[in-house]
N, C-alpha and C positions, 0 to 999 in steps of 0.2 A: 302314224299316230304318235302321239306323245302323252305325257301325263296330264297336260292341261285339257286334252280333248275327251278324257274318260272321267265320267262322274264317280266321285268317291262314294263309297257304301258306308254309311254311319251305322255301327253296329252296337248293341247293348248286352252286357253281360249281367244278367239278373242275380242280385245278392240273395242268398237263403239263410242268411244269418242275421239274427236280430240281437239288440242288447237285451240282457236279462240276468238277474241274479238269483242262484239256486241257493236255498238254505236247507240243509240237512242235518239229522241228528246222528251221531256215531252209534252204531248198533240199534238204530230206532228206539233209543231210550230217552223217554220225555220226563222220568221222574228222578228227582234227588230225594234225599232224606235228611231227618234232623240228625242223623247218626253221621253225617258228612259225606253222603254219596253224592257223586257229581254227574253232570250232563255235559257231554262236549258237542258244540254246536259248530258246524262246518260251513264254509261259504265257498262258491265257485261261480263262474260266469258262463253265460250260454255262448259267448263267442269272445274272440280275442280282441281287446280294445285296439283301435287304430293308432299307429304311431307310437307303440309302447307305453300308452298312457296306464296309470294305475287308477283304482276305484276305491275310495274311501266311504264307509258306512258307519255312522254314529249308532251307538247301542245303549240301551238303558233297560231297566226292569219296571214293570208296572203290576202293581198288586199289593198285599199285604206287606207292611215292612218287617224287617227282620226275619224274613223266610229263606232268602237266597242272597248269594253274593256273586257278582260278576267280575271275571278276572281283568277285563278291560273295557273301556267305554267307547271304544271304535275298533274297526277292523279295517285294515288296508290290503286290498288284493292287488298284487303286483302283476304286471302284463305277463311276466315269465311263469307265473303260477295260476293263470286265469282259469285252467281246468283242473288244478290240483287242491281238492278240498282238504287234504291233509295238511297242507301248507298254511291254510287259512281257518285256524281253529279259535274258539273263545271257550273258557271254562266257566260253567255255572255250578256253585257249591251250596249245598243245602245247610242251613243254619239251624242250631237247637235253640228253641226259645223257653223250654221247660214248662210250657203250658199244654194241658190237655185241650187242645184246640182242634184236633182232627186234621186231615189233609188240606193243604192250602194251594191254590193255583196262582201262578204268576207268569205274565207275559213277557218274553224277550222282545223288546220293541226296536225294530230297525227303522232309523231315520231316514232323511232325504240323502241319497248317494251323491257324491261330488266326484268330478274326474275332469282332467284336461282333454279327454276325448268328447267330443259333442255328443255322440249318441248315448254314452252312459251318463253324461251329465244331465242329459235330458229325462232321465228317469226320475220318479219322485218316491216318497216314502210309501205310498200305496202299492208302488211297484214291487216291494220285498215283503215276503211273509213274516208275521210276528208269531213264532212257536209259543204255545201254551204249555207251560211246564207245570209239574205237581211236586210240591215238597211234602212227603210222607211224614206223618207225625209219629214219633217214637215214644211219646209220653203216656204212662199209665197212672190213673189215680191210685195212690197207695196210702196206708197209714203205716209208718215204721215204728215198731215197737221193740225195746230192748228186752232181754230176757232178765226178770228179776231173780234176786236170791231169794232163798227160804226165809221163812220167818218162823216165830215159835210163839207158843202160848205164854212165855214170859213177857211178851210185849215187844220183842224185837221187830225192826222195821226193815223194809227193803225199798229201794228206789225204782220206779218204772219210768223210762223215758219214751216220750211220744213225740213224733213230728211227722210232717206230711212229705211225701216224694216228689211232688210237683208244685209248680207256681199255682197261684189261685188269683182270680179277680175280685172276689168278694169273700167274706168269713166263711170258714168252716167250723161247724160246732160238733163236738163229739160228746155224747152223754156216756157216763160211766156208772156201771152197777155191778154188783156181786152176786155170785151163784149162792153164797152161804155166808151171811153176816154173823154167824156165830163163830166162825173160823178167821175171817179177815175184816179188817176195816180199812177205809181209804180217807184220805184228807180232802178230797174235792169230788164233786159229782159231774162236773162239766169242763171240758177244755175248749177254748176258741182260738183259732188260728186266723191270722189276717194276711194280707199280701206282703207285709213287711216281716212277718216272723214264721212263715210257713215251714221254714227249714231250721228253726231253733228249737232244740228239745225243750218241751214242758214235762215237769216232773210231778208224778203220783206217788205219794208215799203210802206204802201198804203196811198195815200194822197187824201183827198176830193177836188174835183174840183168845182168851182163856175160857174154856167152856166147862172146865171142873170134872169133865168126863173123861174116863180111861178109854180113849177111842183110837190110839195110834196116830200116826202122821196122816193128815187128810189133804188131799189135793182139791184146791178151789179155783174158780175161774174169776178173772176181772174182765167184764163185758165192756167193749168199746163200740158204740153204736152211732153212726151219723145221724144227726138231726137234719133229715131231709128238708123240712119246711124251712130252715134257717142256715142253709149251706150253699155254697158255690154249686153251680148246675154240674159241673164236672165230677163232684163227689156225691151227689144226690142217690146215685145208683149202688 
């Protein structure tokens, strides 16, 4: 017998590897914040690309603008780092918008992967997960009021500065009143802040009133109350 008289046996080695892209978040953290907290997104492959090919994935953010910043608009996974997520990271940073707008959700959108390896080039955008991230709001509606000086019954005055602590989308109106008009006077009864002057001090002049009574030094209150019917929703409460 020789080789030509023996039938060759054709054998098949079945592959148990499939092309796939894994997306994970470091420490399983899906939340940024307006204080600048970050999320680190990591990428790895299910199997090593054939022939040393790399895999490139375009990245973008989808959701409300001004909430997050993406450190790069694509990620390239080299063949040498196919199973090392620490080598394939992008950073998403929370941005501060100064608005009382609550927590906002933004998606990290992974696009159509490209590769010189046919198996990975055959994947499409739907083959890669799009993590849903949350940017936590850090803004609290507040009225910032300066500490006024004392006034006297001789008619001396003091200035009270008032401004808002956060941006607003519509006007905020504040009604002014006094606990005792025999002790104090004020030069206005309403303040109105807009989206353009929310952080600019508005001044109230406080005037000491002479009551002609020997009653000693008296403490009085200047009340600042939000006009809920005519104010931005974030300040109505």
